[in-house]
VEXVOKOL-425859 format. One record per residue (C-alpha): y, z, x; residue in one letter. Coordinates in pm, whole numbers. Layout:
REM residues N
[[Y, Z, X], "A"]
...
This chain:
REM residues 294
[[-862, 4401, 180], "X"]
[[-885, 4146, 469], "X"]
[[-928, 3777, 441], "X"]
[[-1304, 3781, 506], "X"]
[[-1364, 4038, 240], "X"]
[[-1168, 3843, -19], "X"]
[[-1351, 3521, 46], "X"]
[[-1687, 3703, 30], "X"]
[[-1595, 3856, -305], "X"]
[[-1497, 3505, -432], "X"]
[[-1820, 3354, -333], "X"]
[[-2039, 3635, -481], "X"]
[[-1847, 3602, -813], "X"]
[[-1914, 3223, -805], "X"]
[[-2282, 3288, -728], "X"]
[[-2315, 3496, -1040], "X"]
[[-2227, 3188, -1249], "X"]
[[-2555, 3008, -1156], "X"]
[[-2675, 2733, -936], "X"]
[[-2481, 2413, -905], "X"]
[[-2556, 2107, -689], "X"]
[[-2539, 2136, -320], "X"]
[[-2252, 1951, -155], "X"]
[[-2261, 1647, 56], "X"]
[[-1899, 1545, 57], "X"]
[[-1926, 1199, 203], "X"]
[[-2031, 856, 85], "X"]
[[-2375, 732, 145], "X"]
[[-2562, 425, 27], "X"]
[[-2919, 543, -3], "X"]
[[-3227, 556, 219], "X"]
[[-3290, 298, 509], "X"]
[[-3422, -14, 362], "X"]
[[-3501, -378, 456], "X"]
[[-3204, -604, 383], "X"]
[[-3426, -890, 267], "X"]
[[-3694, -714, 63], "X"]
[[-3465, -431, -38], "X"]
[[-3780, -196, 1], "X"]
[[-3706, 151, 152], "X"]
[[-3885, 240, 461], "X"]
[[-4141, 526, 438], "X"]
[[-4300, 794, 642], "X"]
[[-4201, 837, 1006], "X"]
[[-3984, 511, 981], "X"]
[[-3741, 693, 741], "X"]
[[-3681, 961, 1007], "X"]
[[-3666, 709, 1300], "X"]
[[-3391, 495, 1128], "X"]
[[-3209, 786, 964], "X"]
[[-3160, 943, 1306], "X"]
[[-2959, 645, 1440], "X"]
[[-2581, 631, 1465], "X"]
[[-2548, 366, 1192], "X"]
[[-2381, 418, 854], "X"]
[[-2530, 116, 682], "X"]
[[-2878, 171, 531], "X"]
[[-2976, -198, 581], "X"]
[[-3219, -318, 852], "X"]
[[-3378, -658, 931], "X"]
[[-3566, -834, 1204], "X"]
[[-3408, -1086, 1441], "X"]
[[-3617, -1359, 1262], "X"]
[[-3472, -1245, 914], "X"]
[[-3126, -1257, 1057], "X"]
[[-3168, -1601, 1188], "X"]
[[-3329, -1712, 852], "X"]
[[-3013, -1573, 665], "X"]
[[-2799, -1802, 884], "X"]
[[-2677, -1517, 1100], "X"]
[[-2769, -1363, 1443], "X"]
[[-2782, -1034, 1631], "X"]
[[-2493, -936, 1851], "X"]
[[-2557, -993, 2211], "X"]
[[-2665, -682, 2396], "X"]
[[-2777, -481, 2090], "X"]
[[-3088, -262, 2105], "X"]
[[-3351, -273, 1829], "X"]
[[-3529, 20, 1663], "X"]
[[-3905, 51, 1635], "X"]
[[-4070, 43, 1286], "X"]
[[-4437, 125, 1275], "X"]
[[-4703, 30, 1017], "X"]
[[-5082, 55, 976], "X"]
[[-5278, -280, 971], "X"]
[[-5618, -279, 818], "X"]
[[-5878, -479, 1013], "X"]
[[-6230, -566, 912], "X"]
[[-6476, -436, 1179], "X"]
[[-6675, -719, 1333], "X"]
[[-7043, -653, 1403], "X"]
[[-7110, -528, 1745], "X"]
[[-6743, -461, 1815], "X"]
[[-6695, -179, 2063], "X"]
[[-6521, 135, 1933], "X"]
[[-6542, 516, 1947], "X"]
[[-6809, 718, 1771], "X"]
[[-6545, 831, 1516], "X"]
[[-6445, 477, 1449], "X"]
[[-6807, 367, 1422], "X"]
[[-6880, 640, 1171], "X"]
[[-6560, 536, 963], "X"]
[[-6662, 175, 987], "X"]
[[-7015, 242, 837], "X"]
[[-6839, 389, 535], "X"]
[[-6567, 133, 489], "X"]
[[-6620, -163, 705], "X"]
[[-6247, -131, 799], "X"]
[[-6033, 28, 1051], "X"]
[[-5661, 110, 1061], "X"]
[[-5465, -5, 1361], "X"]
[[-5118, 119, 1435], "X"]
[[-4877, -165, 1492], "X"]
[[-4504, -198, 1522], "X"]
[[-4219, -443, 1508], "X"]
[[-3843, -413, 1585], "X"]
[[-3546, -416, 1351], "X"]
[[-3167, -414, 1384], "X"]
[[-2901, -250, 1163], "X"]
[[-2668, -462, 957], "X"]
[[-2386, -332, 1175], "X"]
[[-2552, -497, 1479], "X"]
[[-2568, -839, 1323], "X"]
[[-2329, -1125, 1219], "X"]
[[-2428, -1251, 878], "X"]
[[-2274, -1515, 649], "X"]
[[-2017, -1371, 406], "X"]
[[-2220, -1503, 113], "X"]
[[-2503, -1262, 213], "X"]
[[-2271, -970, 281], "X"]
[[-2103, -1005, -51], "X"]
[[-2422, -934, -247], "X"]
[[-2469, -599, -83], "X"]
[[-2329, -276, -222], "X"]
[[-2012, -158, -55], "X"]
[[-1971, 182, 100], "X"]
[[-1693, 366, -66], "X"]
[[-1430, 491, 187], "X"]
[[-1115, 720, 153], "X"]
[[-785, 735, 324], "X"]
[[-659, 1085, 400], "X"]
[[-453, 1251, 680], "X"]
[[-602, 1521, 899], "X"]
[[-500, 1878, 809], "X"]
[[-296, 2005, 1092], "X"]
[[-386, 2377, 1057], "X"]
[[-762, 2302, 1052], "X"]
[[-726, 2064, 1352], "X"]
[[-548, 2320, 1541], "X"]
[[-830, 2577, 1477], "X"]
[[-1086, 2339, 1608], "X"]
[[-888, 2228, 1912], "X"]
[[-837, 2590, 2014], "X"]
[[-1195, 2702, 1984], "X"]
[[-1325, 2845, 2314], "X"]
[[-1603, 2647, 2476], "X"]
[[-1583, 2376, 2211], "X"]
[[-1905, 2163, 2183], "X"]
[[-1906, 1793, 2207], "X"]
[[-1812, 1633, 1866], "X"]
[[-1921, 1275, 1790], "X"]
[[-1867, 1054, 1483], "X"]
[[-2160, 845, 1398], "X"]
[[-2410, 781, 1110], "X"]
[[-2423, 937, 767], "X"]
[[-2546, 1284, 845], "X"]
[[-2371, 1606, 972], "X"]
[[-2562, 1830, 1206], "X"]
[[-2551, 2036, 1521], "X"]
[[-2798, 1984, 1801], "X"]
[[-2851, 2295, 1998], "X"]
[[-3044, 2116, 2269], "X"]
[[-2741, 1876, 2333], "X"]
[[-2490, 2134, 2219], "X"]
[[-2336, 1848, 2017], "X"]
[[-2196, 1809, 1657], "X"]
[[-2247, 1484, 1486], "X"]
[[-2026, 1398, 1181], "X"]
[[-1998, 1091, 960], "X"]
[[-1695, 878, 1021], "X"]
[[-1370, 1033, 876], "X"]
[[-1318, 753, 618], "X"]
[[-1645, 856, 440], "X"]
[[-1539, 1194, 345], "X"]
[[-1406, 1226, -15], "X"]
[[-1119, 1447, 102], "X"]
[[-967, 1599, 421], "X"]
[[-1050, 1945, 286], "X"]
[[-1417, 1866, 261], "X"]
[[-1419, 1698, 604], "X"]
[[-1282, 2016, 766], "X"]
[[-1516, 2241, 572], "X"]
[[-1805, 2031, 697], "X"]
[[-1680, 2035, 1053], "X"]
[[-1630, 2411, 1036], "X"]
[[-1982, 2450, 900], "X"]
[[-2123, 2266, 1207], "X"]
[[-1890, 2450, 1448], "X"]
[[-2027, 2785, 1294], "X"]
[[-2384, 2673, 1377], "X"]
[[-2261, 2591, 1737], "X"]
[[-2142, 2960, 1783], "X"]
[[-2511, 3063, 1770], "X"]
[[-2587, 2882, 2098], "X"]
[[-2711, 3098, 2391], "X"]
[[-2394, 3001, 2568], "X"]
[[-2181, 3162, 2289], "X"]
[[-2292, 3432, 2051], "X"]
[[-2671, 3374, 2114], "X"]
[[-2760, 3415, 1753], "X"]
[[-3144, 3433, 1696], "X"]
[[-3140, 3190, 1405], "X"]
[[-3000, 2925, 1642], "X"]
[[-3134, 3030, 1982], "X"]
[[-3492, 3033, 1839], "X"]
[[-3574, 2704, 1660], "X"]
[[-3664, 2791, 1305], "X"]
[[-3861, 2562, 1075], "X"]
[[-3667, 2389, 794], "X"]
[[-3667, 2605, 485], "X"]
[[-3796, 2917, 647], "X"]
[[-3604, 3240, 590], "X"]
[[-3453, 3232, 932], "X"]
[[-3335, 2880, 879], "X"]
[[-3198, 2964, 537], "X"]
[[-3013, 3258, 669], "X"]
[[-2846, 3059, 942], "X"]
[[-2734, 2810, 674], "X"]
[[-2579, 3095, 474], "X"]
[[-2408, 3228, 784], "X"]
[[-2260, 2896, 876], "X"]
[[-2131, 2827, 518], "X"]
[[-1980, 3183, 493], "X"]
[[-1817, 3127, 832], "X"]
[[-1682, 2783, 714], "X"]
[[-1541, 2954, 393], "X"]
[[-1358, 3201, 617], "X"]
[[-1211, 2930, 843], "X"]
[[-1108, 2729, 534], "X"]
[[-919, 3027, 407], "X"]
[[-760, 3064, 748], "X"]
[[-650, 2702, 735], "X"]
[[-522, 2731, 379], "X"]
[[-769, 2497, 220], "X"]
[[-1005, 2748, 56], "X"]
[[-920, 2668, -307], "X"]
[[-1022, 2304, -274], "X"]
[[-1373, 2378, -129], "X"]
[[-1492, 2725, -217], "X"]
[[-1680, 2628, -521], "X"]
[[-1888, 2374, -320], "X"]
[[-1941, 2631, -48], "X"]
[[-2073, 2881, -303], "X"]
[[-2297, 2610, -449], "X"]
[[-2440, 2541, -103], "X"]
[[-2502, 2915, -38], "X"]
[[-2674, 2948, -375], "X"]
[[-2924, 2677, -278], "X"]
[[-3031, 2860, 37], "X"]
[[-3038, 3185, -150], "X"]
[[-3350, 3059, -334], "X"]
[[-3552, 3136, -22], "X"]
[[-3461, 3497, -82], "X"]
[[-3524, 3483, -448], "X"]
[[-3151, 3475, -519], "X"]
[[-3103, 3814, -355], "X"]
[[-2716, 3816, -348], "X"]
[[-2718, 4108, -96], "X"]
[[-2818, 3849, 163], "X"]
[[-2466, 3708, 132], "X"]
[[-2314, 4053, 231], "X"]
[[-2558, 4076, 522], "X"]
[[-2481, 3727, 638], "X"]
[[-2115, 3789, 605], "X"]
[[-2120, 4021, 907], "X"]
[[-2265, 3738, 1128], "X"]
[[-2036, 3499, 961], "X"]
[[-1732, 3697, 1053], "X"]
[[-1843, 3701, 1418], "X"]
[[-1890, 3335, 1422], "X"]
[[-1533, 3273, 1259], "X"]
[[-1384, 3521, 1501], "X"]
[[-1533, 3337, 1788], "X"]
[[-1395, 3001, 1676], "X"]
[[-1060, 3159, 1610], "X"]
[[-1075, 3335, 1948], "X"]
[[-999, 3668, 1801], "X"]
[[-1167, 4015, 1836], "X"]
[[-1174, 4321, 1629], "X"]
[[-1154, 4163, 1291], "X"]
[[-1183, 4349, 965], "X"]
[[-1514, 4445, 799], "X"]
[[-1653, 4167, 579], "X"]
[[-1949, 4363, 430], "X"]
């Protein structure tokens, strides 16, 4: 039995034991929030601020930084935060028919406004202020040479950047983004995460041209879920190749189990996905003609 088949069998056995929490093997400090009010941002602001490169969840205006006795570093760029302001409609004010109709009913109108904020990492604040903030737990670990070698030897390697508190692959930019190394709880989990994103990258039209990557699928859809299973199966194979499978396979099985809910826990989907995962792993390993994983 080849390595792919062995790992597939282990994962299926673990899936039979039930659902366990999905993995997110790096430290985070919560949703983006204002440093002064401590209130989390909502709606579109959550996505706007979460998509930035910063690890810290704390944001503040330049005025707030100054009031705290600090400042914004020279040359830093702000992020936009939007909000709805409620205005009373004056008599005779010019507005559209729709606004007039709404005004007749409520006497108010909603006006979209915005202001700009800076991340804590862009600011210089007094130590007394910083001391009251929760710290981000970090870890010290050495890279795993076998895994690093696999990554470095991948043909047509996509760009890899370290920023923010999320791990994802952008098919448009052909770029992988990972949290900083010191945020991962272990070197094994860091490599498993990087293998996962590299496996997504193999689906690019310039590589294997996998439909679930080449054609953007909505989050949570069967196609999206199937791609996640492929990427995690491929990561499991690569971890086995690097000799770190025992440390991460339970979490990998848990992650796969979560996406299997889309298919009503049809474990046959793992076997079907395994064939695509093998192709992804073979591409990263730059080998052809691997054994059958299904």
